[in-house]
N, C-alpha and C positions, 0 to 999 in steps of 0.2 A: 566310761564309754571307750576311752583309749585302751585301757587294760583288756576290755572284752574283745576289742578288735584285734589286738595282738594275739590273744588266746585263740581266736578263730583262725587266724592265719597260721599259727603254729600247728593247730590241729589239722588243717588242710594239707600242710606240707608233710606232716607225719603220715597221714593217710596216703598221700601221693608216693612217699618213700616206700611204704609197705607194699604198694602195688607196682613198684618199679617205675614210677613216673616222677618227673621233675616239675614242680609247680613254679611258674614265673609270673610275677605280678607286673603289669605294665600300666601306668596311669593313663586314664582317658584324657585326651586333649580337650574334651568338652569342659572339664573342670579346671583347665589350666589357665594361667595368666599368660597371654601371648606377648612375647617380647619382640618378635619380628615375624613378618609374613611377607615374603616376596611377591605373593599374588596381589598385594595392595598396589603394586606399581611404584612404591616409594623406596628410596634408599634407607638403610638402617639409621643414618644420621639425619633423615628428613621426616620428622614426625614420630619416630620411635624412641628417641632419646639416647641413641648410641652416639659415642664420640669416635670419629675416625682419626687415626693417628698414622703418620707416615714419615719414615726416615729414608731419604734417597729415592723416593718415587713410588711405584706401584700403580697399576692400571685398574680402575674400578669401572665395570660395565654393568648396565642393567639398571633395575631388574628387568629381565627378559625371560619369558617362559616360567615366571614364578620364582626366579632365583636371581640373586645378585652375584656377580663374578668379581673376583680379585686376583690379579696376576702380578706376581713379583719375580717371575722366572727370568727377567732380563739380567739378574745378577744376585748372587747370594748376599751382597752387602745391603740390599734393600730390606726394610722392615715395614710392614703395613698391616692394619687391621682395625677392628672395632672393639670398644670397651663400653660396659654399662654397669652401673650399680643397680642390682636387681631391686625392683619395687616390692618384691616378696622376699622376706627374710629366708636365707638359706641356713636354717638352724639344724645342725646335725643331731641334736638331741631329739627334736621332734621328727626330723627326717625331711628330705626334699628330693625332688627329681627334676633335673634339667634335661629337656628333650630337644633335639634338633635334627634337621634333615640336611645332608651335605653330600658332595661328590668331589673327589680329588681328580682333576683332569690331568694334572702333571705335577711331579714333585722331584726335586733333586737335592742332594746333601753332600757334605764333605766326606772324604774317605774315612774319617774317624768314626762315622756312623753313630754320632752322639746326638744329633739334633734332627728336627723335621721342619719342613717349610710350612706346615699347616698344623695348628693345634687349637684346642678348645680348653680354656681354663675356667674352672669354677672354684671360687674361694668362699668358704662359709663365713658366717657372721663372726666367728671367733678366730678367723684366719686359717683354719684347717680346711683343706680342699684337695684338688687334684688337677693336674694338667695332662690332657689326653693328646698325644701326638700321632700324626698319621703320615706314613709313607704310602706309596701306591699299593704295596703288598703287605703292610704290617701296621698294627696299632700298638702303641706302647704308652707308658706313663713315665714322667720324670721323677727321679729321686730328689729328695731335699738335701742337696749337698752343694758345694761351691761351684761345680761345673754342670749341675743338672744332668747327671748321667741317666741313661735309660734304665727303667725298672722292669716291672712286669710287661710282657708283650704277648701278642697273638698274631699269627699269620691271618691276614684278612684282605680281601680285595676292596680297597676304598675307592676304586675308580667307578664303581657302580653307585648309583644313588641309593642311600640307605637312611633309615630312621634310627637314630641313636637315643638311648635313654640312660642318663647317668644318675644313679641313685646314691645319695649321701645319707648315711645313718650311723649314729654312734661314732665309732672310730674307723669305719670302713666305707668303701665305695663299691658299687657294682655297675659295670657297663654292659649294656645289651645292645645288639644290633638287629633290627627287624624282629624283635621279640625273643631273641636267643641270647643268653648271657655269654659274654666272650672274655671278660676280664673282671677280676675282683682283687682287692688288697686293702692296705691301710691308707688312710688319709695322710697327707703331708702338710707341714707348715713351711712354706718356702720363704716367708718374709725375712728370716735372719740372713738369708743368702742374697736376697734381692728386694729392696724396699718397694718396688713396684707391686709386689704381692702382699703388701701390708694394708690393703683396703678391704674391709669386710663386705660380703655379698657381691664381690666383683665377678663379672663374667667377661671373658675376652675371647675373641675368635680372629684368627689370621696368622700371619707370619711374624714371629717376634724374635728371630735369630738372624745373625749375619753369617751363619754356617749352613744355610739351606734356603731353598726357594720353592714356590709352588704356584699353581693356578687352580683355583677351586671355585665351586659354586655353592652358595648357601641359600637354602630355600626358606627355612623358618626356624624359630626357637620359642620354647615356652618353659614355664616353671610351675611345678605343683608342690605345695607344702604338705607335710605329713602324708606322704604317699601311701603308707601302709594302712592308715586309718581310712583313706579314701577307697582303697581297694577293698577293704573288708566291708565297707558300707555299700559296695556294689557300684561305685563310681569309676572303677578301673576295669580293665579287661583282664581276664584270667586265661593264661596260656598254659596248656599242659602238653608236654612232649615226652615221649617214651625214651628212657635211657638206652643208650647203645649197649648191647651185650658184648662183653669182652671175650 
């Protein structure tokens, strides 16, 4: 069945390419395991299984209006955020998608432009994953090196509320925002450079650096295993967008 699903997707993408279309699969939240939902009125650490960590402070507000707010903007030295070991295996061989809705209200960083005050980290079961960092006007990922230098990036307005889908499959990741792919690249293993990344199926969200700060709102998060199979079986939404003519 899995082989048939992959063949179906490959055929649809081939046909889309022939017609000048790009086919993007976005998993349906109906089939997802919900990891956090701010509309519940509960904090991530109250009933959802997340662990809140803070060094130096951080102001948690809410949830209000369906979102929890975390503010570390009083100073770059503050680090705060939530971590969770996913109850669903993030297996890059089978594939998985982690989806979330967030909004960056404010972000500041040192002049070296190396770090971001808000990031979402997804580590797979074999420690390969990716950390997505957000400024107010840019999204980038960190390289796996001693100082976590910025890697692939895209200009993007993160100050608007957006739905993000991070797909992990094989050796690659794909990040989409509101159904449009914005970043893709190779997965990283950060654990040799920081032991905190040495936990399989780990998901983290917040400010984990002393070189930046942020104020953000986090609405919800979910995870879907084997996203390509789900999409081929009709459990996902199919988005087709026409390529821009050059």
